[in-house]
N, C-alpha and C positions, 0 to 999 in steps of 0.2 A: 504495498501501499504505498503511493508517495504520498508525503506531507509537505504543506510546505510552511515555510518561517518565513510570514512576513515579517514577525518583530525585529528578526537578524536584518532584512532585509534594508528596512528602515534606519537600522542605526547604522548600516553602513553607509549608506543614501547619510544619514543625519552627519558623519565621520569625514568623509570624502568632500560636502559641503559647508559645512563648518571649518572644519580644517583649514583645508585649501583657503578660506575667505581670510581663518585669522591671521595668518601670514601677509598677505597684502596691508593688513590694519593693523600689524606689528610693526609695518614696518614703515610703512606714514606716521607712527605715532615714535619709532627710533629716527625718523629724517623729519620729523618737525610738518605741521600743517599747512604752512607759509606757501606750498607750490599752489595749493587746493584754496586756500584763500586769496592767491591774485587770481589766478579765475574766475574764481567768483563776485569778485569785483571786477575787472572787467567787462561782466556783464550787465555791470549794474549789481548786484544783489549783495547783499552785508555778507562780508569775513566771516564772522562768528556760526554760520553756518557748516563752514569747515567743519568742527565739531559733532558735527552729523555721522560723520565719518565715524567718529570714535566710537558712536551707537550702532550704525549699519557695518561698521569690518571688524567691529572689534566682540562688543557686547552681547550683537543679534547672534553673531558666529560661535561663540561659549555658549548661547542657552542652547544654541541648537545641539552644540554637543552633548550639553550632561542634561538636556532632553527635560528645560524646565522652560513651559511656555513655549513648546516649539511651534503654535501655527503664528502665535503673533508674533515670535522674532522672526519668521520664515516670510510672513507681512512686510517686516523692516528691511529685512535682507532684501528681497524680491523690489522693493520700491529704490533701495541703495543701487543696485543694478541698474533701471531703468534712469536715474540721475546719475552716474556712471556714462550710461550710451548719449543724454543729452550737455552732458558738460566738458567733455572728453571723445567722446566714439563715435560723434551723430556723421561723419561724412566719412566713417567705413560702414556703417551700416547696411548698402548695399553694393559691399564688394566684397571681393574674393582675396584669399592668403596666397599667400606665392605657393603654397605649395596644397592648392585646389579646395581648400575649405573656407569657408563664411570666416571671411575677418573678427567678426565677434560670435563668432562658434563659444570661446569659452565663457564671456561673458554672457553668451545663449542658455552655456550648460549651470554654472550659476543658479541664472534666474528660473531656469524650469525647474532644478533641482528643491530651491527655495518654495517654487508655489505645489509642486507634488507633495512637498512636508508640510504647509498649508493647510491640503486638503486631506493630508492622512493622518497628520500627527506625527509623533514621534513613535508610538510602537510602544510595547512593555517590558523595553528595556530603556527603563527612561528614567528621573530622578522627579518627575511628578507626573500623572495620568491621568487623576482625576480630573481636572479642572476642561471648558470647553475650550479653553485656550491652549491645552495638551496635546 
């Protein structure tokens, strides 16, 4: 008899989506947010919005990794990916990479992984699984 282990699959998705984005967030924390603040200000937006990167690329991935309020964390994460495309990668949206794939395939995978977690939740291998946002 075949058995499915959806919860283990969700854990693996959470580790992939959470850990890989966490590296981006840590890089921005260690390098500073000045670059992002400059981009925002150049577009006429207040520079303090750059601190949203900490929420979208550090706090939300950590919540996804441990499985705490995974659905809301995944929604924040997905929103962060939309902002990243609009702020930095909009010109690449309809382009192909040199290797023949979509130029934004990594961002696309991050976004779709987060959306999947928004709809599924964290599964049973999570810090919390009883709240609506888990």
